[in-house]
KOLVOVEX-795939 format. One record per atom (N, C-alpha, C, CB): y negated, x negated, z. Coordinates in steps of 0.001 Angstrom, whole numbers, padded with zeros to 6 digits, always signed. Atoms other than C-alpha are relative to their C-alpha. Glycine has a CB too. Layout:
// residues N
YXZ...
//
This chain:
// residues 340
-001148-000604-000007+095774-052787-059456+000181-000297-001373+000074+001423+000485-000354+000415+001109+098065-053821-062094+001466+001039-000282+000147-001687+000090-000905-001138+000317+099948-051163-063915+001040-000435-001021-000806+001228-000548-000777+000910+001582+103186-051585-066336+000738+001290+000486+000975-002114-000185-001604-001438+000453+105757-048641-067835+000128-000863-000579+000128+001790-000857-001490+000185+000466+108758-048542-068331+000297-001274+000333+000305+000214-001520+000224+001233+000264+108733-051774-066558+001749-000703+001014-001908-000457+000651-000904+001001-000830+111952-054183-065618-000334-000709+000869+000531-000804-000566-000800+000325-001581+113273-055164-062440+000801-001060+000195+000960+001036+000450-001256+000737-000404+115496-058138-063198-000718-001133+000196+001283-000119-001014+000330+001055-000580+112958-060889-062392-000150+000573+001572-001267-000658-000724+000501+000323-001287+112229-059198-059229+000259+000863+001381-001333-000052-000218-000826-000124-000822+115195-058861-057836+000614-001317+000383+000796+000894-000418-000472+000661+000505+117341-061385-056428+001474-000662-000601-000493-000287+000425-001295-000620+000756+120718-060425-057885-000388+000139-001242+000557+001386+000487+000449+000411+001050+118907-060568-060591+000412+000485-001351+000143-001103+000105-000646-001010+000926+120431-057616-062407-000806+000989-000669+000942+000725+000682+001316-000664-000063+118350-055659-064237+000492+001544-000114-001115-000526-001277+000073-001538-000721+117319-052138-063819-001481+000666-000864-000295-000146+002177+001408-001116+000071+114034-050087-064559-000959+001106+000341-000014+000356-000508+000381-001079-000537+111943-048051-063270-001809+000588-001005-000053-000494+001856+000323-000678+000832+109757-045633-064840-001922-000267-000347+000590+001395+000523+001887+000703-000659+105919-047480-063650+000194-000926+001433-001408+001752+000697+000065+000884-000731+105613-050579-062068-001533-000250+000927+000421-000986-000868+001576-000517-000882+102256-050616-059284-000422-001334+000855+000277+001585+001391+000122+000794-000229+101185-054278-058338-001499+000009+000997+000278-000583-001103+000898-000231-001199+098853-053995-055126-000727-001982+000264+001304+000834+001673+000630+000669+000060+096610-057195-055163-000657-000675+000985-000410+000370-000574+001225+000060-000341+094046-057338-052751+000007+001125+000648-000945-000177-000960-000006-001106-000505+093259-054974-050486-001083+001623-000064+000069-000566+001025+000827-001582+000358+090834-052615-052108+000615+000455-000916-001551+000083-000493-001266-000419+000557+094292-052617-054090+000344+001441+000609+001150-001101+000333-000754-000499-001004+095524-050927-051034-000673+001299+000144+000075-000875+001259+001470-001202-000225+092307-048501-050334+000424+000585-001660-002305-000999+000227-000479-000972+000709+092949-047288-053947+001300+000724-000122-000200-000342-000872-001293-000514+000246+096667-046635-053713+000077+000808+000827+001056-000779+000000-000166-000916-000264+096253-044987-050937-000984+001681-000120+000303-000527+000902+000821-000871+000819+093660-042664-052401+000212+000990-000482-000354-000373-000786-000045-000573+001341+094822-042252-055463+001500+000503-000184-000453-001113-001150-001579+000207+000407+098905-042292-055578+000553+000971+001508+000645-002160-000086-000730-000692-001500+101105-039154-053519+001025-000464-000910-000101+001927+000734-001623+000487+000007+104324-041181-053211+001085+001169+000372+000234-001266+001210-000909-000501+000196+106974-039819-053472+002284-000497+000535-000621+000009-001331-000951+000749+000139+109867-040815-051394+001460-000506-000811+000064+000179+000718-000693-000338+000051+112794-039442-052777+000299-000787-001955-000176+001398+000651-000014+000308+001906+111722-040872-056734-000317-001084-000034-001018+000763-001130+000875+001431-000287+109187-044232-055625+000945-001364+000669-001337+000423+001286-000571+000826-000823+110345-047124-054442-001394-001308+000851+001296-000715-001098+000826+001450+000349+108137-050105-052491+001601-001177+000211-001753-000412+001608-001069+001278+000127+109917-053259-053133-000814-001337+000888+000287-000495-001991+000336+001121-000066+109090-056082-051417+000137-002234-000633+000236+000453+000907-000017+001235+000686+110160-059791-052302+001695+000474-001308+000223-001624+001543-000980-000453+001629+113526-058376-054512+001834-000473+000936-000636-001763-002185-001608+000870-000599+116339-060369-051757+000708+000658+000660-000033-001221+000959-001039-000736-000828+117388-057341-049971+000678+000656-000667-000380+000793+000937+000008-000807+001061+118383-054964-052771+000725-000359-000727-000959+000201-000549-000685-000532+001538+121101-053841-055423-000863+001235-000485+001812+000601+000149+000834-000693+001075+119493-052140-058080+001915+000821-000679-001270-001578-001417-000951-000781+000435+122667-050181-059030-000016+001689-001159+000450+000176+001323+000918-001618+000557+120802-047362-061067-001330-000914-000532-000600+001561+001713+001398-000574+000131+117080-046855-062455-000848+000285+000841-000032+000924-000478+000604-000401-000670+114253-046501-060546-000756+001230-001024-000654-001092+000678+000594-001110+000740+113334-042809-061685-001724+000142+000083+000709+001326+000599+001322+000110-000168+109639-042921-060162-000513-001554-000357-000298+000453+001452+000722+001219-000088+107362-045650-059469+000416-000918+001217-001454+000338+000074-000262+001799-001062+107815-049610-058017-001412-000284+000738+000313-001855-001320+001141+000475-000575+105262-050700-055467-000064-001271+000445-000310+000692+000914+000087+001609-000131+104532-054561-055084-001212+000257+000534+000085-001119-001364+001316+000120-001302+102652-055046-051909-000254-001708+000028+000683+000685+002018+000042+000956+000351+101454-058484-053115-001301-001048+000589+000137+000305-001218+001115+000544-001136+098286-058846-050824+000599-001112+000916-000512+001284+001063-000923+000629-001633+098220-062139-048586-001373-000369+000220+001539-001582+000107+001322-000107-000471+096163-063477-046434+000745-000729+001500-000859+001814-000028-000617+000226-001531+096887-065443-042656-001092+000019+000496+000858-001290+000465+000168+000510-000719+095021-066035-039841+000339-000584+001159-000379+000282-000059-000205-000300-001387+095592-067474-036057-001687+000170+000350+000952-001326+000914+000511-000290-001474+094081-065886-032687+000035-000355+000256+000039+000463+000799-000671+000626-001085+094434-067549-029473+000012+001335+000806-000765-001385+000709-000697-000495-000907+096387-065314-027686-000095-000277+001677+001078-000301-000478-000052+000791-001411+096630-067661-024543-000008-000807+000654+000396-000038+000420-000454+000713-000155+097088-070820-022839+000933-000478-000903+000171+000176+000838-000731+000373+000803+099887-071056-024509+000403+000411-001178+000645-000121+000443-000313-000411+001621+100522-069041-027269-001163+001174-001071+001658+000894+000152+000926-000377+000636+098864-067714-030176+000380+001513-000987-000387-001277-000727-000666-001417+000253+098927-064600-032391-000435-000793-001726-000930+001969+000841+000040+000574+001211+099375-065702-036301+000226+001225-000951+001039-001169-000126-000238-001419+000346+098825-062088-038278-000435-000595-001623-001092+001439+000959-000417+000360+001149+099736-062240-041980+000613+001152-000570+000796-001100+000065+000004-001652+000980+099232-059760-044691+001821-000528-001179-002423+000180-001670-001407-000051+000228+102515-058355-046314+000682-000641-000705+000324+000864-000295-000808+000949+001661+102672-060484-050144+000213-001313+001027-001495-000519-001999-000391+001238-000032+102919-063419-048168+001493-000421+000174-000704-000487+000904-001627+000459-000345+105958-065980-048528+000646-000471+001343+000310-001150-000804-000271+000141-001017+108159-065895-045848+000414-001476+001027+000720+000801-000176+000127+001325+000044+109257-069235-046107-001160-001029+000579+000081-000124-001158+001497+000586-000013+106065-070323-046776-000723+000547+001317-000914+000516-001428+001462-000540-000907+104538-068970-043677+001068-000941+001163-000546+002370+000351-001094+001270-001363+107345-070827-041160-000930-000996-000107+001995-000854-000492+000228+001292+000062+106490-073830-043133-001695-000507+000181+000632-000374-001342+000719-000126-000285+103093-073368-042799-000741-000118+001327+000109+000568-000452-000348+000659-001195+102943-072558-039150+000287-001424+000656+000783+000463+000146-001397+001119-000110+105221-075456-038361-001396-001585-000077+001702+000195-002097+000965+000111+000313+101906-077036-039671-000744-000068+000953-000221+000645-000703+000733-000376-000645+099532-075751-037737+000306-000453+001977+000021+001418-000577-000879+000583-001683+101630-077242-034546+000704+001175+001007-001376-000792+001252-000317-001634-000567+102954-073595-033962+001401-000175-000115-000630+001507-000983-001318-000014-000186+106673-073415-032461+000191+001900-000150+000437-000883+001644-000356-001286-000331+108773-069810-032593+000915+000278-001290-001312+001024+000257-000769-000415+000736+110194-069237-036153+000804-000856-000800-000559+000713-000564-000370+001824+000602+111251-072977-037091+001854+000843-000698+000246-001993+002188-001515-000476+000423+115325-071162-036992+000255+000627-001005+000598+000754+000786-000433-001622+001050+114344-068131-039458-000707-000737-001609-001343+002159+000756+000092+000981+001392+113410-071449-042268+000602+001094-001125+001154-001697+000103-001029-000078+001154+114870-070917-045671-000441+001580-000177+001877-000407+000407-000368-001567+000004+114622-066520-044939-000821+000340-001711-000907+001077+001745+000890-000689+000516+114182-065143-048450-001044+000879+000249+000423+000360-000463+000206-001136-000023+111872-062830-049387-002051+000026+000426+001274+000656+001137+001625+000069-000441+107850-061668-048267-000321+000579+001359-000952+000851-001045+000595+000083-001229+106160-061611-044901+000763+001879+000756-002133-000256-000324+000261-001545-000526+105823-057487-044892+001535+000622+000217-000973+001044-001295-001102-000955+000218+109609-056839-045486+000558-000409+001528+001122-000289-001523-000500+000390-001343+110513-058697-042049+000435+000654+000768-000639-000459+000637-000386-001237-001170+110133-056072-039675+000944+000892-000316-001126+000935+000355-000967-000845+000245+112379-053661-042163+001217-000415+000538+000097+000228-001264-001248-000372-000280+115395-054804-041600+000598-001624+000742+000813+000646-001551-000052+001708-000806+114666-057840-038449+000762-000837+000064-000053-000163+001155-001150+001741+000419+115582-061050-040374+000355-000486+001181-000854-001603-000841-001004+001056-000460+117754-063210-038310+000342-000830+000198+000486-000175-000120-000690+001804+000516+119132-066831-038222+000084-000611+000683-000556-000995-000820-000487+001347-000929+120861-069328-036030-000628+000308+001378-000632-001664-000623+000086-000156-001436+120272-067229-032548-001570+000235-000077+000597-001357+000988+001417-000564+000010+116633-065630-033218-000436+000833-000925-000867-000891-000052-000063-001069+001272+115528-062659-034771-001397+000462-000333+000927+001404+000344+001508-000065+000056+111874-061595-035544-000301+001073+000932-000623+000286-001466+000243-000591-001184+111938-059193-032935-000569-000742+001308+001132+000531+000266+000712+001347-001529+111542-062393-029987-001238+000336-000608+000440-002302+000086+001278+000553-000229+108482-063350-031512-000941+000733-000695-000091-001355-000343+001051-000687+000587+106836-059799-033136-000776+000656+000737+000344+000753-000822+000670-000045-001348+104192-059136-031583-000705+001969-000393-001556-001747+000230+000213-000926+000293+102680-055812-033827+000024-000480-001391-000968+000608+000632-000205+000561+001855+102786-054856-037509-000377+001909-000147+002431-000926-000870+001306-001003-000048+099755-052237-039071+000947+000012-001084-001889-000235+000051-000901-000653+001560+101372-049879-042421-000754+000727-000156+001521+000745-000134-000099-001255+000868+100001-047124-044785+001078+000748+000175-000021-000246-001333-000976-000988+000648+101193-044330-044206+000012+001066-001090+000324+000600+000821-000073-000947+001274+102383-042453-047600-000244+000827+000137+000862+000266-000627-000326-001013+000040+102369-039213-046277-001332+000365+000142+000999+000382+000756+001742-000278+000002+098284-039058-045356-000932-001668-000857-000625+000189+002306+000961+000766+000237+097037-042501-046442-000453-000842+000878-000807+000575-000340+000963+000674-001497+096046-043682-042742+000407-001587+000327+000490+001014+001724-000320+001775-001066+096327-047209-041146+000777+000484+001224-001806-001015+000839-000494+000233-001817+098826-047324-037976+000541-000993+000618+000956+000799+000486-000216+001367-001094+099248-049642-035750+001559+000674+000854-001829-000253+001486-001693-000010-000630+103163-050420-034497-000107-001380+001148+001533-000420-001624+000227+000776-000624+103295-051874-031565+002159-000696+000387-001218+000770+001214-001792+000142-000304+107205-053843-030630+000737+001154+000065+000411-000644+001403-001157-000646-000127+108356-051562-028925-000333+000971-000837+000450+000380+001304-000409-001494+001643+107281-048607-031757+001121-000412-001386-001973+000328-001258-000096-000351+001718+109031-050346-034340+001793-000110+000215-000979-001550-001465-001572-000615+000162+112768-049881-032879+000647-000781+000016+000476+000696-001047-001410+001163+000075+114697-053219-033053+000961-000224+000628-000154-001096+000084-001302+000187-000794+118393-053552-032819+000121-000811-001021+001162+001162+000402-000434+001468+000767+120438-056490-034948-000029+001161-001500+002064-001068+000644+000594-000150+001316+119041-055617-038431-000525+001070-000216+000747-000165-000955+000996-001373-000130+116953-052586-037598-000974+000596-000411-000413+000145+000727+000896-001059+000153+114121-050585-037717-000167+000653+000177-000249+000355-000421+000234-001566+000090+112593-047705-037358-000509+000341-000995-000747+000597+000904+000036-000165+002210+111589-048333-041284+000419-000504-000864-000979-000192-000817-001233+000472+001206+114932-049230-042607+000666+002189+000682+001690-002410+000702-001615-000635+000637+116333-046010-041115-000900+001353+000294+002014-000312+001084+000635-001219-000353+114580-042731-039327-002125+000515-000683+000198-000276+001889+001236+000460+000684+111016-043922-041085+000285-000703-001211-000811-000867+000849-000269+000062+001321+112643-045060-044652-000891+000726-000781+001221+000379-000246+000987-000643+001621+109782-044830-047332-000858+000872+000320+000847+000887-001275+001399-000765-000760+106806-043370-044986-000719-000783-000317-000202+000281+001563+001498+000937+000151+105298-046953-044899+000053-000971-000770-000545-000683+001207-000087+001426+000901+104101-049344-046820-000661-001356+001507-001557+000195-001945+000317+001064-001488+103973-052602-044015-001225-001189-001174+002242-001240+000939+001598+000898-000106+100024-054342-044364-000077-001329-000038-000764+000169+001279-000155+001368-000426+100365-056807-042317+001076-000126+001444-001614-000572+000309-000566+000387-001968+102333-058400-038751-000728-000705+001135+001266-001048+000107+000971+000673-000848+101245-060126-035896+001361-000335+000763-001421+000903+000792-000793+000856-000682+103261-062832-034657-000294-001261+001494+000366-000613-001151+000554+001484-001500+103210-064733-030704+000916-000960-000716+000647+000246+002341-001295+001585+000584+104098-068200-032015-000421-000841+001675-000871-001567-002262+000074+001076-001409+103900-071300-028949-000629-001169-000239+001407-000506+000586+000870+001814-000110+101761-074120-028445+001269-001174+000300-001423-000161+001838-000937+000714-000930+104605-075533-026591+001517+000318-000580-000219+000562+001647-001190-000169+000411+107827-076170-028310+001235+000349+000889+000179-001004-000594-001654-000198-000737+111222-075071-027292+001352+000247-000505+000045+001045+000774-000499-000189+001147+113846-075281-028919+001462+000900+000425+000143-001481-000781-001179-001089+000096+116732-073004-029634+001369-000440-001252-000889+001640-000548-000917+000842+000719+119814-074733-030167+001710+000575+000383-000351-001711+000529-000963-000477-000885+122255-072477-028210+001141+000373-001946-000804+001749+001447-000567-000386+000977+123811-071277-032440+000796-000761-000820-000726+000449-000541-000544+000960+000058+126811-072958-033677-000397-000476-001240+001201+000118+000266+000995+000708+001146+125874-075774-035695-000912-000804-000549-000381+000322-000264+001102+000834+000074+123058-076534-035391-000540-001294+001045-000897+000920-000039+000228+001247-000266+123318-079316-032908+001048-001588-000274-000250+000277+001273-000731+001123+001018+125921-080969-034837-000757-000131-001489+001720+000516-000324+000654+000473+001614+123592-080685-038019-001057-001106+000460-000966+001499-001035+000794+001275-001011+120962-082463-035319+000571-001788+000175+000164+000659+001729-000443+000748-001248+123370-084908-034378-000162-001088-001627+001839+000465+001238-000445+000010+001328+124564-085065-038418-001696-001606-000461-000071+002296-000930+001626+000325+000393+120412-085804-038858-000712-001105+000783-000940+001318+000265+000244+001153-000590+120238-088928-035627-000998+000637+000754-000323-001235-000834+001551-000527-000855+117916-086528-033940+000732+000292+001222-001047+001609-000662-000766-000827-001647+118992-085660-029755-001289+000220+000565+001193-001140+001349+001326-001457-000299+115263-084276-029060-000484+000656-001008-001460-000391+000619+001284-000122+001432+114211-082518-032082-001576+000780-000044+000770+000928-001261+000937-000497+000606+110759-081544-033194+000360+001795-000682-000291-001187-001059-001115-000849+000418+110414-077804-033643-000158-000081-001825-000204+001748+000775+000007+000570+001950+109533-079428-038155+001817-000682+000269-001851-002019-000646-000641+000518-000140+112862-081238-037116+001645+001141-000122-000582-000730+001068-000277-001162+000261+114464-078466-036263+000263+001207-000826-000362+000101+000314+000628-000851+000346+113133-076370-038442+001154-001285-001332-001901+000458+000422-000713+000292+001012+114596-078879-041589+001236-000088+000516-000403-001061-000681-001726-000340-000233+118367-079059-039708+000472+001373-000794+000381+000313+001848-001105-000613+000932+118414-075650-040597+000220+000654-001251+000416+000681+000489+000420+000808+001486+116628-076044-043848+001692-000506-000696-001265-001821+000453-001217+000816+000263+119695-078391-044640+001846+000886-000230-000062-001062+001481-001892-000722-000223+123072-076118-042911+000332+001003-001096+000303+001120+001684+000488-000276+000816+121452-073643-045284-000246+000394-001486-000197-000361+000268-000078+001003+000806+121020-075246-047922+001819+000007-000876-000424-001389+001079-001401+000045-000576+124733-075816-048061+000925+000489+000144+000128-000098+000671-000643-000799-001130+126184-072920-046632-000277+001150-001355-000872+000157+001934+000485-000315+001460+124253-070665-049617-000169+000292-000627-000052-000012-000542+000518-000457+001838+123686-069984-053138-000847+000151-000539+000181+000924-000572+001610-000650+000280+120305-070339-054343+000569+001077-001430-001587-001647-000613+000050-001154+001111+119800-067344-056086-000986-000589-000969-000529+001584+000572+001328+000692+001263+117043-069313-058585+001610-000346-001056-001454-002209+000770-001449+000602+000700+121058-070446-059476+000637+000888-000602+001051-000573+000900-001918-000849+000537+123653-067849-059459-000935+001475+001083+002592-001233+001220-000189-001266-000783+122297-064186-058264+000476+000236+001341+000731+000661-000605-000303-000744-000968+122550-062880-055045-000895+000093+001132+001094-000332+000342+000357-000509-000660+121364-061068-052112-000184-001108+001639+000810+001157-000226-000235-000019-001151+122191-062939-049535+001467+000330+001539-000864+000606-000149-001209-001270-001201+124560-061627-046068+000067+001249-001043-000997+000829+002077-000021-001650+000715+125825-058674-048313+000308+000543+001904+001903+000493-001724-000528-000990-000476+127477-057088-045166-000586-000812+001245+001561+000456-000315-000144+000392-001674+126438-057278-041086+001149+000308+000444-000941+000694+000999-001032-000027-001359+128474-058711-038356+000043+001161+000503-000349-000881+001197-000265-001799-000682+129798-055776-037203+000554-000572+001484+001634+001322-001085+000350-000100-001595+129358-055144-033152+001428+000840+000546-001719+001042+000356-000645-000883-000758+131989-053894-031212+000406+000418+002058+001022-000318-000734-000196+000137-001732+133503-053142-027471+000845-001325+000333+000964+001454+000719-000586+000928-000647+134811-056254-025580+001096+000138-000077-000269-000162+001050-001585+000146+000579+137828-055093-025495+000411+000277-001116+000867+000661+000566-000753+000359+001869+138292-054509-029396+000071-000815-000144-000468+000221-001327-000223+001534+000268+137763-057926-029420+000710-000537+000896-001142-000807-000072-001485+001577-000499+140091-059233-026998+001174+000879-000485+000399-000610+002386-000558-001019+000729+142027-056767-028782+000977-000834-001648-001544+001151-000373-000377+000633+001060+141851-058824-031956-000147-000999-000297-000213+000337-000716-000512+001327-000380+141776-062025-030728+001318-000323+000204-000507-000349+001029-001141+000103-000517+144828-061533-029445+001311+000175-001230-000041+001060+001154-000102+000342+001484+146106-060648-032965-000068-000887-000854-000503+000394-000447+000531+001447+000927+143718-063105-034908+000051-001447+000663-001669+000139-000394+000587+001429-000390+143925-066329-033667-000867-000161-001040+001039-001278+000117+000800+000478+001416+141011-068058-034431-001179+000431-000265+000612+000344-001190+000883-000800+000096+138537-065284-034737-000864-000271+000629+000245+000973+000148+001946+000162-000882+134593-065920-033812+000276+001334+000516-001989-000086-001264+000380-000634-000607+133428-064013-031203-001224-000618+000843+000976+000448+000479+001374+000255-000559+129785-063693-029986-000228+001171+000858-001166-000164-001119+000134-001051-001646+129131-062031-025846-001588+000375-001004-000192-001207+002420+001230-000316+000089+126194-059612-026652+000058+001003+001525-000396+000725-001604+001224-001435-001891+123773-057356-023945+001585+001302+000205-002816+002005-001290-000953-001624-000392+125727-053759-022771+001317-000365-000411-000475+001650-001006-001304-000384-000652+129509-054960-022681+000275-000330-002106+000246+002102+001198-000842+000176+001794+130005-055445-027274-000246-001337+000237-000811+000765-001828-000477+000816+000828+130799-058071-028807-000328-000569-001902+001079+000531+000244+000670+000136+001936+129233-059638-032498+001356-000923-000349-002128-001246-000443-000820+001063+001140+132297-061145-035009-000658+000220-001261+001749+000317-000269+000547+000882+001017+131964-062794-037858+001358+000701-001559+000172-002183+000739-001117-000266+001333+132277-060798-040993+000591-000868-000917-000501+000758-000917-000252+001178+001205+132368-063978-043417+001797-000239+000776-001530-001917+000094-001076+000170-000233+135829-064241-041662+000964+000745-000114+000001-000298+000756-001354-001048+000133+137521-060990-041572+000039-000204-001576-000229+001946+000593+000036+000227+000775+136340-061454-044983+000817-001409-000752-001000+000249+000105-000762+001402+000635+137764-064756-045869+001264+000147+000130-000302-001403+000666-001728-000154-000647+140968-064087-044059+001174+000848-000633-000030+000708+001459-000743-000999+000566+141492-060848-046534+000359-000332-001324-000651+001203+000042-001022+000685+001335+141961-063584-049541-001967+000056-000984+002081+001696-000980+001016+000085+001419+137958-063091-051123-000894-000846-000308-000777+000966-000184+000778+000938+000417+136447-066012-050917+000257-000327-001094-000063-000916+000644-000114+000594+001972+135739-067381-054438+000400+001149-000893+001478-001359-000423-000547-000825+000860+137287-064457-055902-001198+000836-000705+001039+000842+000736+001042-000758+000626+135710-062365-058817+000666+001254-000103-000539-000552-001355-000096-001236+000658+136049-058878-059939-000737+000634-001603-000460+000732+001059+000963+000220+000935+134617-058733-063070-000347-001047-000450-000872+000377+000256+001344+001207-000176+131151-060381-063380-000101-000300+001304-001595+000487-000441+000343+000144-001398+130836-060126-059911+000735-000816+000675+000016+001095+000655-001399+000280-001813+132486-062219-056529-000747+000116+000601+000979-001500+000677+000262+000518-001196+132042-063445-053865-000275-001534-000139+001111+000322+000907+000508+001157-000344+130646-066839-052735+001147-001366-000065-000591+000293+001406-000505+000304-000608+133032-069386-052736-000486-001478+001033+000890+000150-000734+000892+000565-002152+130385-071109-049927-000343+000548+000919-001312-000570+000326+000575-000617-000850+129744-068475-048182+000843+001518+000111-001494-000015-000389-000695-001072+000545+132561-065287-047957-001341+001053+000189+001572+000388+000853+001281-000913+000130+129628-063267-046946-000979+000472-001091-000744-000478+000684+001116-000142+000973+127505-063557-049927+001050+000349-001525-001129-001695-000043-000301-000404+001101+127991-061506-053384-000396-000485-000803-000115+000886-000182+001235-000030+001019+126954-062630-056481+000006+000183-001517-000623-001178+000109-000608-000239+001570+126779-061974-060688-000013-001121-000025-000677+000762-001274+000232+000538+000489+127965-064208-062257+000014+000259-001316+000346-000629+000403+000350-000778+001461+126795-063348-065081+000207+001679-000755+000776-000795-000857+000126-001089+000934+125040-060208-066746+000990+001701+001178+001065-000752-001922-000597-001674-000618+126839-057802-063655-001199+000081-000015+000944+000480+001556+000744-001208+000181+125215-054557-063179+000402-000650+001636+000443+001705-000988+000368-000255-000782+124566-053505-059839+000918+000954+000915-001004+000244-000391-001104-000869+000066+127531-050882-060408+001712-001377+000340-000179+000954-001974-001213+001019-000312+129826-054080-060931+000339-000370+001905-000559-001663-000914-000277+000520-001564+129025-055731-056987-000559+001081+000542-000690-001478+000600-000496-000780-001545+129223-052123-055262+001521+000542-000130-001088+001556+000414-001126-000503-000076+132277-051905-056686+001247-001003+000973+000295+000244-001507-000126+001402-000658+133190-055288-055586-000318-000009+001336-000844-001011-000610-000004-000430-000981+132022-054467-052283+000952+001509+000762-001186-000029-000089-000410-001226-000039+133672-051203-051740+001369-000510+000120-000410+000976-001142-000931+001168+000081+136757-053797-052571+000431-000192+001398-000665-001339-000612+000007+001062-001226+136269-056025-049939-000201+001131+001342-001534-001352-000159+000522-000749-001218+134901-053128-046772+001445+000713+000335-001439+001169-000337-001480-000734-000613+138699-051073-047577+001086-000866+000654+000841+000709-001217-000947+001028-000319+140710-054746-047280-000514-000010+001312+000030-001399-000843+000217+000474-000815+138715-055411-044257+000455+001055+001584-001307-000424-000401-000651-001526-001287+139760-051713-042863+001441-000218+000375+000087+001924-000836-001191-000331-000076+142933-051801-043773+000865-001070+001298+000505-000095-001569-000391+001426-001041+143475-055316-041768-000079+000177+001421-001023-001276-000201+000601-000060-001293+141318-055407-039144-000472+001680+000564-001332-001032-000142+000498-001636-000489+140490-051496-038503-001631-000256+000664+001305+000795+001548+001684-000133-000288+136423-052664-038857-000485-000013-000949-000765-000930+000726+000721-000710+000913+134497-051059-040677-000959-000258-000508-000239+000839+000260+001784+000701+000062+131220-053259-042435-001029+000477-000155-000377-000779-000867+001363-000246+000383+128051-052281-043420-000278-000650-000686-000866+000008+000709+001172+000982+000958+126356-053507-046421-001565+000169+000869-000223+000819-002025+001312+000235-000395+123337-054648-045639-001046-000155-001213+000022-001217+000856+001725-000979+000733+120445-054524-048489+000387+001117-000847-001195-001063-001302+000019-001958+000149+119453-051309-049394+000514+000137-001287-001745+000979+000023-000828-000496+000597+121850-049475-052606-001340+000735-000512+001303+000598+000679+000675-001246+000861+119448-047548-055060+000654+000224-001590-001779-000366-000192-001089-001275+001038+121183-045640-057470-000559+000948-000869+000850+001101+000898+001315-000163+000498+119432-043726-060209+000870+001821+000530-000638-000737-002047
//
C-alpha cells in the first residue's frame, strides 16, 4: 500500500484542478485491500474514495484521506450457451475493458466505448451512452463495507439502478469500496442502433451491417468529434444530467420551443436534451473567467487554464439559473462536488 502525505490531486481528476488531501492511499493488490479493511477507519465525512477522477469536481481540499483502488484483473466464466460473465477488478480502465471484451469476441458494452474512468466507478452512476446503460449488462457487484471491513455481494436488483443513479451514489454514498464488477456479455452480437447519430456514422464509414468492433469504432468516432479530450483541455464530460419530465410537460415545451429534442421513456416520462437547453440559452462556447462551456458540446464545462473548482461551479450555477428562467427546468449536476 503506497501512502503519500499532503498529496496533490491535480493529476488525479480530469478537470486538472489543483486540490490537496491530507493523505493519499493507493491500493495495488488484494493484500492491500485486506490490510486496508483491517487497519483503516474510513470516515465518509472527511475521507474520499476516488476512481479515475473523471466524474468529480474539486471545489476545495479533502480534509482526510483519498483512497485509490488500483487493483486490476479480469476473468471470463461461461454462463450459458449464449452468455459469459466477465469479472473485472475495480482498477481496470473501463475503455480498455471494452476493447478487451471485443477482442474476446464478446459484445454488450460496445456502445459504452471511450467512456473515461475505471470499472469500479461504472456502477456508481450507472454509466450510459448511445442507448445502453451499465444496468443493461451488469450481473453483480462485490464491495468492501467500510463500516465493518466485510465483503458484500450486490445483485443487479440490489444496486438500485436508475438513470445515472445507483444506491452507491445515494443512500449508501461513501459506505462501500467497490472491488469488482461482473458483466453478462453475449457471444452472439446484436447491434443497438436506435440512438440518434449511430446509423449516420456507420453510413459515413460505409458499413451497412456492423460488427461489434465496427459499432464501437462508430461510437469512438462520434465521441472524439463531439467531446473535448480531457488530456487536451480539462473537463469531466457531461456536467449536467438530461432532465426527465412528465410527458405533458414535454408536450408543452415542444409547443413553445420548436426543435426541442425529446426522447420518450417508460412510465409516461420524457427525457430532454440538456445540451439543447444550454445551447439555446446562449452558453455554448462562452467563458466565465477561467472556466467555460465547450464549443464542441454545450453539456461539457471546461478548465480553460488554471481554473479553480469554484470557478467551474460558479459557471455551472449561472447556466442552471439561465435554463430555469427560460424553460422552467432545473438541471442536475452530474459530477460529484467536493467542497472543503
